[in-house]
C-alpha positions in Angstrom: -54.0 -16.0 -56.3 -50.6 -16.8 -55.1 -49.2 -20.4 -54.8 -49.0 -20.0 -51.1 -52.7 -19.2 -50.8 -53.8 -22.0 -53.1 -51.8 -24.5 -51.0 -53.3 -23.2 -47.8 -56.8 -23.7 -49.2 -56.1 -27.4 -49.9 -58.5 -29.6 -47.8 -56.9 -31.0 -44.7 -58.7 -34.3 -45.2 -56.5 -35.1 -48.2 -53.6 -35.7 -45.8 -53.9 -39.1 -44.3 -52.9 -39.7 -40.7 -49.8 -42.1 -40.8 -50.1 -45.4 -39.1 -47.0 -44.9 -37.0 -48.2 -41.6 -35.6 -48.5 -41.4 -31.8 -51.9 -42.3 -30.3 -54.4 -39.5 -30.0 -56.8 -41.1 -27.7 -55.9 -38.8 -24.9 -56.9 -35.8 -27.0 -60.3 -34.4 -27.8 -61.6 -36.7 -30.6 -63.3 -33.8 -32.3 -59.9 -32.1 -33.0 -58.5 -32.9 -36.4 -54.7 -33.5 -36.0 -54.2 -35.4 -39.2 -51.8 -32.7 -40.5 -49.4 -33.1 -37.5 -46.3 -35.0 -38.5 -44.9 -37.7 -36.2 -41.5 -37.4 -34.6 -39.4 -38.7 -37.5 -41.8 -37.7 -40.3 -44.4 -39.6 -42.3 -43.7 -42.9 -44.0 -44.1 -42.0 -47.7 -41.9 -40.4 -50.3 -41.1 -36.7 -50.1 -42.6 -36.3 -46.6 -39.4 -35.4 -44.7 -39.0 -38.8 -43.1 -35.6 -39.3 -41.4 -34.0 -42.5 -40.1 -31.7 -40.8 -37.6 -31.8 -37.5 -35.7 -28.3 -35.9 -35.3 -27.7 -34.5 -31.7 -26.9 -30.9 -31.3 -23.3 -29.7 -31.4 -21.8 -29.3 -28.0 -19.4 -26.4 -27.5 -17.2 -25.8 -24.4 -15.6 -22.5 -23.5 -14.8 -20.2 -20.6 -17.3 -17.8 -19.1 -15.3 -15.0 -20.6 -15.8 -16.4 -24.1 -19.4 -17.6 -23.8 -20.8 -15.0 -21.3 -23.2 -13.6 -23.9 -24.5 -17.1 -24.9 -25.1 -18.6 -21.5 -26.7 -16.3 -18.8 -25.9 -18.4 -15.7 -22.2 -17.5 -15.6 -20.0 -17.6 -12.5 -18.0 -14.7 -11.2 -14.5 -13.8 -12.5 -11.6 -15.9 -11.3 -9.0 -14.6 -8.8 -6.1 -12.4 -10.0 -3.0 -14.3 -11.1 -0.9 -11.2 -11.5 1.9 -10.6 -8.9 3.1 -12.6 -5.8 1.1 -15.7 -4.8 -0.4 -14.7 -1.4 -2.6 -17.7 -0.5 -5.7 -19.6 -1.5 -9.2 -18.2 -1.8 -11.1 -19.4 1.3 -14.3 -20.3 -0.7 -13.1 -22.1 -3.8 -9.4 -22.7 -3.2 -8.0 -20.7 -6.2 -4.5 -19.2 -5.7 -4.7 -15.4 -5.2 -1.8 -13.3 -6.4 -1.2 -9.6 -5.5 1.5 -7.0 -6.1 0.4 -3.4 -6.1 2.7 -2.4 -9.0 1.7 -5.4 -11.1 -2.0 -4.8 -10.4 -1.5 -1.2 -11.5 0.2 -2.3 -14.8 -2.6 -4.8 -15.4 -5.3 -2.1 -14.9 -6.8 -3.8 -11.8 -6.2 -0.7 -9.7 -5.6 3.0 -10.2 -2.7 3.5 -7.8 -0.2 1.2 -6.0 -1.2 2.1 -2.4 -1.9 -0.6 0.1 -3.4 0.1 3.6 -3.1 -2.9 6.0 -5.4 -3.1 9.1 -5.7 -5.8 11.7 -5.4 -6.7 15.3 -2.0 -7.6 16.7 -1.0 -11.2 16.1 -3.3 -11.9 13.2 -0.7 -11.9 10.5 -0.3 -8.3 9.2 3.5 -8.4 9.2 3.5 -11.9 7.7 1.3 -10.6 4.8 3.6 -7.6 4.2 6.7 -9.8 4.3 5.2 -12.1 1.7 4.7 -9.0 -0.5 8.3 -7.9 0.1 9.7 -11.3 -0.7 7.8 -11.5 -4.0 8.6 -8.0 -4.9 12.3 -8.5 -4.4 12.2 -11.7 -6.5 10.7 -9.7 -9.4 13.3 -7.0 -9.2 11.5 -4.4 -7.1 13.6 -2.7 -4.4 12.0 -2.8 -1.0 12.4 0.0 1.6 11.3 -0.7 5.2 11.1 2.9 6.4 11.3 2.7 10.1 11.3 -0.9 11.7 10.3 -0.1 15.3 10.2 -3.6 16.8 12.2 -4.9 14.7 10.2 -7.3 12.6 12.1 -7.3 9.3 15.8 -7.6 10.2 16.0 -11.5 9.7 14.3 -11.3 6.3 16.5 -8.5 5.1 19.6 -10.3 6.1 18.4 -13.5 4.5 17.7 -11.8 1.2 21.1 -10.0 1.2 19.8 -6.5 2.0 21.1 -3.7 4.1 20.1 -3.0 7.7 20.8 0.5 9.1 20.4 0.6 12.9 19.6 4.1 14.1 20.1 5.1 17.7 22.5 6.6 20.3 25.8 4.9 19.8 24.6 3.4 16.6 24.0 4.9 13.1 23.1 8.6 12.8 20.8 10.2 10.3 21.4 13.9 9.3 18.0 15.4 8.7 19.6 17.9 6.2 21.4 15.2 4.2 20.4 15.4 0.6 21.4 11.7 0.3 20.8 10.1 -3.1 19.2 13.4 -4.3 22.5 15.2 -3.7 24.4 12.5 -5.5 22.0 12.7 -8.4 22.4 16.5 -8.5 26.1 16.2 -9.1 25.4 14.2 -12.3 23.0 16.8 -13.7 23.2 20.2 -15.2 21.1 23.0 -16.7 17.4 23.4 -15.9 17.0 19.9 -14.6 19.7 20.4 -12.0 18.2 23.7 -10.9 14.8 22.0 -10.5 16.3 19.2 -8.4 18.2 21.8 -6.3 15.0 23.4 -5.3 13.5 20.0 -4.5 16.5 19.3 -2.2 16.0 22.6 -0.4 12.3 22.0 0.0 12.8 18.6 1.5 15.5 19.8 3.9 13.2 22.6 5.1 10.1 20.4 5.4 11.9 17.8 7.5 13.6 20.5 9.7 10.2 22.1 10.3 8.6 18.7 11.2 11.4 18.0 13.8 11.1 21.5 15.3 7.3 21.0 15.5 7.9 17.7 17.2 10.1 19.0 20.0 8.1 22.2 20.5 4.8 20.4 20.3 3.4 23.3 18.2 3.9 24.6 14.7 6.5 27.2 13.9 5.6 30.7 12.9 5.9 32.0 9.4 8.8 34.2 10.4 10.7 31.3 11.8 10.1 29.2 8.7 11.5 32.1 6.6 14.6 32.3 8.8 15.2 28.5 8.6 14.9 28.5 4.9 17.3 31.4 4.5 19.8 29.8 7.0 19.8 26.6 4.9 20.4 28.7 1.7 23.4 30.3 3.4 24.9 27.0 4.5 24.4 25.5 1.1 26.2 28.4 -0.5 29.1 28.1 2.0 29.6 24.3 2.0 31.9 22.5 -0.4 31.3 18.7 -0.2 29.8 18.3 3.3 26.1 18.4 4.0 24.8 21.1 6.4 23.6 19.8 9.8 21.2 21.0 12.5 24.1 22.4 14.7 25.3 24.3 11.6 21.8 25.9 11.3 21.9 26.7 15.0 25.3 28.3 14.7 24.5 30.5 11.6 21.3 31.8 13.2 23.3 32.7 16.3 25.9 34.5 14.2 23.2 36.9 13.0 24.6 37.6 9.5 23.1 40.6 7.6 21.1 38.4 5.3 19.2 36.8 8.2 18.7 40.1 10.0 17.2 41.5 6.8 15.0 38.4 6.3 13.7 38.7 9.8 12.6 42.3 9.2 14.6 43.3 12.3 15.7 47.0 12.7 18.6 46.1 15.1 20.6 43.2 16.2 18.8 43.2 19.6 15.5 43.0 17.8 16.8 40.1 15.7 17.9 38.2 18.8 14.6 38.7 20.4 12.7 37.4 17.4 14.9 34.3 17.1 15.1 33.5 20.8 12.4 30.7 20.8 13.7 29.3 17.5 17.2 29.0 18.9 16.0 27.0 21.9 14.0 24.7 19.7 17.0 23.9 17.5 19.2 23.5 20.6 16.7 20.8 21.9 17.3 18.9 18.7 21.0 18.8 19.5 21.1 18.5 23.3 17.7 17.4 24.4 15.9 14.0 24.2 17.0 13.7 20.5 20.7 14.3 21.2 23.2 11.8 19.6 20.9 10.8 16.7 20.3 13.8 14.4 23.0 16.2 15.3 25.8 15.1 12.9 26.5 13.7 9.5 24.9 10.5 8.3 27.2 7.6 9.3 25.8 4.9 7.0 24.2 6.0 3.7 21.6 3.8 1.9 23.2 1.3 -0.5 21.6 2.1 -3.8 22.4 -1.4 -5.2 20.9 -3.3 -2.2 17.8 -5.4 -3.2 16.1 -4.1 0.0 16.9 -1.8 2.9 15.6 -1.7 6.4 16.1 1.2 8.8 15.9 -0.3 12.2 14.8 2.4 14.7 13.9 0.0 17.6 16.8 1.3 19.7 15.1 4.7 19.8 11.9 3.3 21.3 13.2 3.2 24.9 14.0 7.0 24.8 10.4 8.0 24.3 7.9 8.7 21.6 9.6 11.9 20.4 12.8 10.2 19.5 11.0 7.4 17.8 8.7 9.7 15.9 11.7 11.8 14.8 13.5 8.7 13.6 10.5 7.7 11.6 10.1 11.1 10.0 13.8 11.2 9.0 13.7 7.7 7.7 10.7 8.5 5.5 12.3 11.6 4.1 15.5 9.8 3.4 13.8 6.8 1.7 11.5 8.9 -0.4 14.5 11.1 -1.4 16.1 7.9 -2.7 13.0 7.2 -4.9 13.0 10.8 -6.2 16.6 10.6 -7.1 16.2 7.3 -8.9 13.2 8.7 -10.8 15.1 11.9 -11.8 18.1 10.0 -13.1 16.0 7.6 -15.0 14.1 10.3 -16.8 17.4 11.8 -18.0 18.7 8.5 -19.1 21.5 8.6 -16.5 20.4 5.4 -14.6 18.1 2.4 -15.3 14.5 2.7 -14.3 13.9 1.1 -10.9 10.8 0.4 -9.0 10.3 0.5 -5.2 8.0 -0.8 -2.5 8.1 1.4 0.6 6.8 -0.1 3.9 5.7 2.2 6.7 4.8 0.0 9.7 3.4 1.3 13.0 2.1 4.3 11.1 0.2 5.8 14.0 3.3 6.2 16.2 4.9 8.6 13.7 1.7 10.7 13.2 0.7 11.3 16.8 3.9 13.0 17.9 2.7 16.6 17.4 0.1 18.6 15.4 0.9 19.0 11.8 3.0 15.9 11.3 0.3 14.3 9.1 0.9 17.0 6.6 4.5 16.1 6.3 3.7 12.4 5.8 1.0 13.2 3.3 3.3 15.3 1.2 5.9 12.5 1.1 3.6 9.8 0.0 1.1 11.6 -2.3 3.2 11.3 -5.6 4.5 7.8 -5.2 2.6 6.5 -8.3 4.3 8.8 -10.7 7.7 7.8 -9.4 7.3 4.0 -9.7 6.8 3.4 -5.9 4.2 1.3 -4.2 3.5 2.3 -0.6 2.4 -0.1 2.1 1.0 1.5 5.3 0.4 -0.7 8.3 -1.6 0.1 11.5 -3.8 -1.7 14.0 -7.1 0.2 13.4 -8.5 3.5 12.2 -9.1 4.3 15.9 -5.3 4.8 16.1 -5.7 7.6 13.5 -8.6 9.1 15.4 -6.2 9.6 18.4 -4.3 12.3 16.4 -4.2 15.8 18.1 -6.4 17.8 15.8 -9.5 17.2 13.6 -7.5 18.5 10.6 -4.8 15.8 11.2 -7.5 13.1 11.6 -9.2 14.0 8.3 -5.9 13.9 6.5 -4.9 10.6 8.1 -8.2 9.1 6.9 -7.3 10.2 3.5 -4.4 7.7 3.5 -7.1 4.9 3.4 -9.1 6.8 0.7 -6.0 7.2 -1.4 -4.9 3.6 -1.2 -6.4 1.5 -3.9 -6.1 -1.8 -2.0 -7.2 -2.3 1.6 -6.0 -5.5 3.3 -7.9 -6.4 6.5 -7.0 -9.1 9.0 -9.3 -9.8 12.0 -11.2 -6.7 13.2 -14.0 -6.2 15.7 -17.5 -5.0 14.5 -17.0 -1.5 15.7 -13.8 -1.1 13.7 -15.4 -2.6 10.6 -18.1 0.1 10.8 -15.3 2.7 10.5 -13.8 0.9 7.5 -17.1 0.4 5.9 -17.8 4.1 5.9 -14.6 4.6 3.7 -14.5 1.3 1.9 -18.0 -0.2 1.5 -18.3 -3.9 2.1 -21.0 -6.5 1.9 -22.6 -7.9 5.1 -21.1 -11.3 4.3 -17.6 -9.8 4.0 -18.0 -7.9 7.4 -19.3 -11.1 9.1 -16.3 -13.1 7.8 -13.8 -10.6 9.1 -15.6 -10.4 12.4 -15.3 -14.2 12.8 -11.5 -13.8 12.5 -11.3 -11.4 15.3 -11.5 -13.7 18.3 -11.5 -17.5 19.1 -14.8 -19.2 20.0 -13.4 -21.0 23.0 -10.8 -20.9 25.8 -9.0 -24.0 24.6 -5.3 -23.7 25.2 -2.9 -23.9 22.1 -5.9 -23.7 19.7 -5.1 -21.9 16.5 -6.5 -18.3 16.4 -9.3 -18.2 13.8 -7.9 -15.1 12.2 -4.3 -16.2 12.0 -3.1 -15.9 8.4 -6.5 -14.8 7.0 -6.6 -11.6 5.0 -9.4 -9.9 3.1 -8.2 -7.9 0.0 -10.7 -5.2 -0.9 -10.7 -2.9 -3.9 -13.3 -0.1 -4.1 -16.4 -1.3 -5.9 -15.3 -5.0 -6.2 -16.0 -8.2 -4.4 -13.5 -8.9 -1.6 -11.0 -11.7 -1.8 -10.8 -13.7 1.4 -7.4 -15.4 1.5 -5.9 -18.1 3.7 -2.1 -17.5 3.7 0.0 -20.6 4.2 3.8 -20.5 4.8 6.7 -22.6 3.8 9.1 -23.8 6.4 11.6 -21.1 5.6 8.9 -18.4 5.9 7.8 -19.7 9.3 11.3 -19.1 10.6 11.9 -15.7 8.9 8.4 -14.2 9.4 8.0 -15.3 13.1 7.6 -12.3 15.3 6.7 -14.2 18.5 10.0 -15.9 19.2 10.7 -13.8 22.3 7.3 -14.6 23.8 7.6 -18.4 23.3 11.1 -18.6 24.7 11.4 -20.4 28.0 12.3 -18.2 31.0 16.1 -18.2 31.4 16.7 -19.4 27.8 19.4 -17.5 25.9 18.1 -15.3 23.1 
């Protein structure tokens, strides 16, 4: 028999109940508890008696370190990577955000930001805070088409370049290779040939977009072939100057043998008949509502060394939507060409690696000009991640995108939101939130919070709008970050977009 069994068979009566044991009067008297030790042990030798009980060891740590030991953990803290945007509305922590920094930290999969919100709720202020922080960290900011203008004061204050496009102001040549052309002169071999085809593709794509805009319908395949061949002829003839739209119009009118052959025309008269509508479309770019803006060489190229650049197209707004849309399209093409050139030179070791943040405000105004323009914008912005560029698209609501002319355009425009890893929402009405929720799922509490920001509760004069400076940052599959954005005194002056409204009648601007 084992020792364990022999001990277990020892009579319980042999163990005497200690005198200092707790009273057992409240228990059943028939139950023998003489073998139960008191709290500190029995009072006789070798019985395990202790004079003092040492308390347990207390250990402190973060929820990240001890999450497996303690089940009642709180949620993760707010991101501290990037530009300080504001404080979390629920627990007051500082929330930081920069799309490029978030991408580097693995918080998002692409550096796209889509900003939605009613007018006057702080969309531009939020974007300006992003720009200021990005420039401070060495990122170059490009405001690609400032139509109000909202960003001029900030750009001037930060030592950037402002290009003012309009009749009697700066011109933009749609066929100007810009920084891509300057990069091409520094390259040779297969890399130069590849970039040369990229320049051609961009020239043709923008020219097609402008022709689509003035004609209000897409060009035919035959016309696209003729425009591409005309650009090739001009590129072969030119020395240092860039081809222009009047140059394309002239060479098509000259009817050289290469163009006649490309048009599959048997005679010159057949060629003229085939190109008749295309000639009038190009002529409209030079003499119609767009005259004086896109019909000559670029007068003020982008400064590659400027910390930020704003292309102010506000002077084109009074001439109609077509001119404004054309200015936006040209600005986008010129700006993204700069990014492509910088990326190409950096890959070859001919220039330092630079990172960019491109801002496209009033997005809906550029896309609604004519069918097919969304395709052009989509092609420009799709590859921004691989070239070190963050894109910030700003519009009032998704309903603006639903106003596009065709269902195909509307589907592609909704893809801008899908492709943006970060959605920033200011005050929005419930109906608009349902549209956003279908693309970027939100909790009921998040939707209720954004709805409360949309309108004040009373008619009290001079009361602060409840949504002023409040932004919800949302990333797919993660809890939203409700932020209260506060401004410094300098920011209140530089970010203010309501100065003209608050001015007293008769007061000088």
